[in-house]
N, C-alpha and C positions, 0 to 999 in steps of 0.2 A: 257537282251535286245535283241530283234530280229530285224534284219534289212532286208528289202525286197528290192531287186534291180531288175530293168528291164534291161536286157542285149540285146540290139538290134543286130541283125545279120548284119555283115558288108556287106553282099552281097544283102539281100532283105529287111533289116530293120525290119523284124518280131521279136517280143519279145518272141515267144513261142519256148522253147528249148526242146530237146529230151534227156533223160537221160537213161543210161544203166540199172539202177535198182532204186528202191525207196530210198534206203539209198546211197547217192552219196559218192563215194570214191575219193580221190585225183588223182588216176590214171585213172578214168573213162573219156572217150571221150565224150564231149558235142557237140551236133550237132543241127542245126536249124530244127525244126519240119516242117516248111513251105517249105524250099528249099533243106534241107539236107546238107548245108554247114558245114564243120567240124570247130568248134571254138577252138579245142585243149583240153587238159586235164583240169580237174577241178583245179588242182594245178596251171597251167599256167594262167588260167583265173583269179583265185583268186589273183595271184601275180600282174597281170596287173591292176586289180581293186584296189588293195591296193596302187599301185604307183599313180594311178589317184587320189585316195582319198587324199593321202599325198600332192599332188600338189595343190589340191583344198584348203586344210587346210592352205597352205603356202601363197596363193595369197592375202588374206586380210591383213596378217602381212606385206607383201611386199608393199602393197599400203599405209599402215600407215606410213612407213618409208619415203616415198617420200614427 
């Protein structure tokens, strides 16, 4: 299963990102192609996305308990 995610730049809201190489590594720095803002390493971005996804998964369960 492939998941595609749009990651908006926190500075300019563009979703076009610039990668160091075609095969992304965990240590690669990801930056916005529009404004050049540094978003961090692929590993740190992946970690933040996973946390946000887990919070989204928990919200419906929390609403059912109320």
